[in-house]
N, C-alpha and C positions, 0 to 999 in steps of 0.2 A: 674661392675663385669661382667665377661663373664662366661657363663655356657655351658656345653655340652648339646645337645638336650635331652639326657637321664636324666641328673640331673634336667634340667628345667621341664620336664614332671613329674618327681618324686615329685618335690616341688609343682608344680601346682596341682597335683592330691591329695596332702595332704589336699586341701581345698574342695574337692568334697565329699559330703556326700552320703552314700549308699541310695538306694531307701527306702522310707517310713520314713526317718528321716527329722526333721526340724531344721534349724539353729536357735540357740538362739542368737539374735543379740545384746542384751544389757546386758553386764556383765562388771565386773571390775569397771572402773571409771563411766560408764554410767548406772550402776545398779540402778533401780528405787528407792530403799530404801535410798540410800546414795548419789544420784546424786548431789543434791544441795550442800551438804557439801564437796563432793569431788571436784566439779568444783570450789567452792570458794577457797579451799586449793590450787588447781593448779594455779588459778589466783594470789593468794598470793605469791606462790613460783616463779612464772614467772614475778611478779611485773607488772601485767596487770590490768588496771582499768576496772571494769565491765561496759558494755554498757547498754543503756536503754532497748535493746532487751532482754538481760539476766535478767533484773529486771522484765520483763513482766510476768514471771512465778509466781511471788509473788502476783500479782494483782488478785483479785477474779473476775470472770466473772459472771454477773448476769444470772439467769436462763432464757432461752428464749431470749438470746441476738441476735439471728439471725443466718443466715447461714454464714459459713466461706467464705471469699473472696478468689477466685481462681485467680491467676495471670498468664497471658500468658507468657511462657518462651521466646517467640520471641520478642514481642513488649512491654511487661511489663504492658499492660492494664488489667483491671479487666475483667474476663470472666463471662458470664451469663450461668447458667445451663438451657438448653432448654428442655432436656428430660433425664430421668434416665432409663437405661435398667436394667431389673431384670434378675436374673439367670434363664435360661430355665430349666435346670435339677438340682435337689438337689445334694449337695456334697455326693459322695459315701462313705459310711462307710466301715471300714475294714471287711473282711468276718468273719462270725461267726464260731467258732470252733464247729464242729458237731461230736466230738469223742464219742466213746462208754464209758459208765460208769461202 
C-alpha cells in the first residue's frame, strides 16, 4: 500500500497519546481475566498444539523460588546482576488543585 505523506502522518499520529495519558497495553485477547481461555480458543481455531512454554503458566511457582534469570540478547548466556541502581528522585505527582471554595 502506498500512502501520501499527509495520510501516513495522520494514521501515525492516531497512535500518539496526549500528554498525561498512559497506554493500556493488554486488552481484548490478552486481557488478564480471560487470557488463558481466549488463547486456548485461538489455538483451537487455528489447529495449533500448545507448546510446553504455554503450559508453564499453569505450573505453580513456590514462594522464594529465586531470582528470575536474565538472558543476554546478544550471546544467549545467563546474565548476573552486579548492582541495582535506585531512583534518585521520587516520581512527581500531578499538581494539586488550589482553587477557592
